[in-house]
N, C-alpha and C positions, 0 to 999 in steps of 0.2 A: 503537432504530431498526435495521433490516435494512441490512446493509452493501451488499447490492445496489442497494437505493434510495438509499442515501447516496450511492453512485457515481453514480446517474442523476441526482439532484439536482445534485451537484457538475458533472458534465458538462453538463447540461442549462444551468444557469445561465451556468457560463464560455463554453460555445458561444453562446449567446444573446448575451452580453456582447461577445464578438469580432465577430459579425455587427452587432451595434449600431455598433460602434466603426469597422468598416470600411466599413459601406453603412447609415448611420442612416436616411436617407429611406426606402430601400427596407423596412428593417427596421419602420419605423414604419406605411408606407403598406400593404404586404402583410398585416401582422399586422391592422390595422384592415379591411382589405378580407375578409378570411377570416372573423375571429373577433369582429369588432366588435358586430355585432347579436346573434349567436348568445350571447355571453356576457351581454348585457344581458337577454336572455329567460331564460335560465338562473339568473342571479342573482335577478331578480324573484321566481321561483318559489321559490328556495330560502329567501329573505327572508320570502316571505309563509307558507310552511309552518314554518319555524323559530320566526316571532316573531308571527305573527298572533293565536295563542290568547292571547297576553300582554296585547295593547292593548285597553283599554276601546273601546267603540263611540265615544265622543266623540273619543278620540285618534285613531281610524281616520278619522273625517270631518275632523278638524283636518290630518292629513297629506294627505287627498284634495284639500282645497280650497288648502293651499300648494302641493302638487306641482302642481296645475292652474294656479295663478297663473304658476308657473315655466315650465311649457310653454307657457303663452300668451306669456310674454315671449320664449322663444326662436322661437315661430312669427312674432311680430313682426319679430325679427331676421332670421329667414329670407326675409321678404318686404321686409326693407330699411326698415322704418318705426320711425320714432323715432330718439332720439340713442342711440349706444353706451353712453357713459358713465352715462345716465340708466338704460337698461335694465339695465346690469349692477348698479348699485348698488340698483335695486329688486329684482333677483334675489337679491343678498344679504341684503336686508331680509327678503325671504320666506323664505330660509335661517333667518336668525335667529328668525323667528316659528316655524318648524318646531321648532327647539331649544327655544324658550321653552315650548312646549306640553308637553315632557316632563317640566319641572321640578316641576309639582305632583305628577306621579307618583312621583318621586323623594325628594321632601322632605328628605331629609338625607343626611349621610355623603359618601364620597368620590365616589360616582356623581353626586350633586347638584352637588358642586364642578366635576366635570369639565363638567356641563351649562353651569354658570355661565361657566367658562372659555372654552368653545366659543363661547356666546352673545356674550361679550365680544370676542372674536378678530373675529367676523363683524361685529359692530357697529362696531368701531373699524376694520375693514377697509374697511366700506362708507363711512365717514366721510373717511378719510384717503386711499386709493387702491383704489378699487374694482377697476380692471381688474388691477392687479398681485396683490391678493388673491384674485380668481377664477382668474387663471392659476395661482397657488400652489396653490389647491385641486385645480386640475385634475392637477398632479403627484403631491400627497400623496394624492389617489383611489386611486393605484393600490397604496397600502399596506393598503387596508381589509381585504384577504383575511387579514392577520395577524390582525386584529380578530375576524373570524369565526371563524378557527381556535382562538383563546384562548377565546372564548367556548363553542364547540362541545365541545372535547376536556377530559378531565381526567387527572390524574396523569401518569404515565410517557408517555402519547400526547401530552399537551399540552407537556411538557418537549421531546420530541423534536422536535414540529412547530415550537415556538418557537426552538429551536436550529437548526433548518434555516432558519427565515424571518430569524434574525439574518444567516445567511450570505448567503441570496438577497436579502432585502430590504434589508440593512445593509451587509455588507463589501463585496459586488460593486459596488453603487452607489457606494461610497466610492470604489473603485478607478476608477471611471470618472470621478467628477467631479475627482479629484485629477490625472487625465490620465496614470494610470500604463497603462490598457489602451490608449486611444488611441495613446499615444506608441509602445507595443511593436508596435502594429498599424496602420500608417498607412491612411488611407482607400482603399478599393478603387474606390470611385467618388468622383471630386472632387466637393468641396462645390459648385460652380458647376453641375454636372451635373444634367440633369432626372432625377426619378424615374420609376418604373413609371407608364404609363397617364397621362401628361401632367400628373403631379403636382407638376411644378416642382422647383426647386432647393432645398437645404437652407435658404438665407434665406427662402424664402417660407413655409416652414413653423415657422420659431422662434418667432414669437408665439404659437403653440398651446402651448407649454411654457415659455417663457423670459418672466419678467417684463419689461416694458417698460425698466426702468431698467437691467437687464443686456444689452440688445439692443445689438450692436457691441461687446462685450467678446470676449475671447478664452475666458472662461467660458461664455458662451452656447451654443458648440457642444458643450462637455462636458455641460452640463445637458441638451440635446436627446438627446445619445446615451444619457444616464442615463435620461432619461423613455422613449425609445424601447425600451430593455432593460425597464424596470419595467412597461411596458404589456404587454409579451409575457409576464411572469412573472404579471401580474394576470390575463390571460386564462387561462393554464395551470391556476392554482388554482382559479380559478372553473369552469372547463369540466372539469377532469379531478379535482379533489379533493373540491369542495363537493357534487357530485352524489352523491358516495359516503357522503357524511355526512349526507345528507338522510333524511327519512322518520322512523319512529317515531311516537308520539303527537301530536307537534305538528301533524302533517297534518289532524288532525281541527279544528284552529283555523284552517286556511288559508280566506282570504276569497274566493278564487277556485277554480272547479272546473278545476284543470288536468288536461289529458290524461295519461294514463299510459304507461309504457313505451315501444314503438317508435313510437305514435302521437305523442308529444311529441318524441322524438328527430327523426321524420320532419318535424314542423312546423318545428322549429329550423332544420333543414338546408335546407328548401324556402325558409323566409324569409331565411335567411342567404345562398342562393344568388342570390335576387333582388337582395338588396342588392350583392352582389358583382358582378353584371352592372352595376349602376348605377355603382358606383365605376369600374369598367373603361370605361364610357361618358361619364361625367362625375364625375371624383373630387369637384370642388370642392361641385358642387351636391349630389351624395348626401352627402358631409361634412356639409354644412348640414342636411340632414334628418336624418341620423344624430345630430347635436348636440341634437336634441330629446329622442330616445330616451335618450341618454347623460345629460342632465342629470336626467331622471326618476329613473334608478337611482341615480346619484351623490348627488343631493341626499337621497334616501330613506335611505341609508347612515348619515348622519351622525346624525338622530335615533334611528333603530332601534339603532345601536351604543351610543349613549348611554344609551338606555333598558336594553339588554341588560347594563349594568354593575349595574343595581339592581332588574331584574325577572327572577327567576329562571323556568325552564320551568315551565308551567301543569302538564304531566303529567310526574312524577317518574322514571318509567320510560323516557321518550323518550331520555335521555341515552346509555344505552348500547345503543340498537336498532340502530345502523348496523353 
């Protein structure tokens, strides 16, 4: 890995961790406002172009039906219809169905074992504590760029990327969870102070990333700081790294006709700006709308990465095209 890039990764990760420690609500809110929807769109395009050619048509319909059901559940939540626990349990059930659909394609081996383990975790979570399971998935979702990089890269490039990921997505979060960074850098913004654009205090946002059993503990603040940091790192990889690894033969298997070049960038910027204005005007309401799009791409990642372990690229020359 280039020394300059290594220092950039080191400085970016530590700088973001410092910001998350001294102003967690501001870090969470501003990164969501600026990059939330753009990262969803960019990632959906990457997933479509990278994995679309590998999936049988029956699997595509399976994914569409399952994801459609999850979007419908999020829309019900947005309208305040139904019981929260029932909706969350049903959403986990839909996620389990998505993963179950990958098993016949994997048949045997480590990839099939991984699918069975993920399926078991979702089913057990839905049965015993659905809300805690969904919140835990919201935090773990930020680690998915590691899977995309491991699937995309080979040889020395993969080793270098995974080494960087071990620091960015492993070592730094560990420092935050242990309280080492927060202890060195006391909060610049008091926990009881409101965030930008009327986002409320830290306590109002803890349930987004902190499972209910941990609320009210000293660990809750650390976990939120860690999640705010990971959210920024997730956005950075999706928006800055994955587009550079896209392309190649896989694009022939994309299911959607994505605009190219500046047209795509302009569309992402415009849609992101619209959502940013929405967050400024009504952060809570816009976050509820955003949660529908967030659920779509987050739940798509799980079966896609499971399938990626057992389904090689359809076009052999695509791996070295970027």
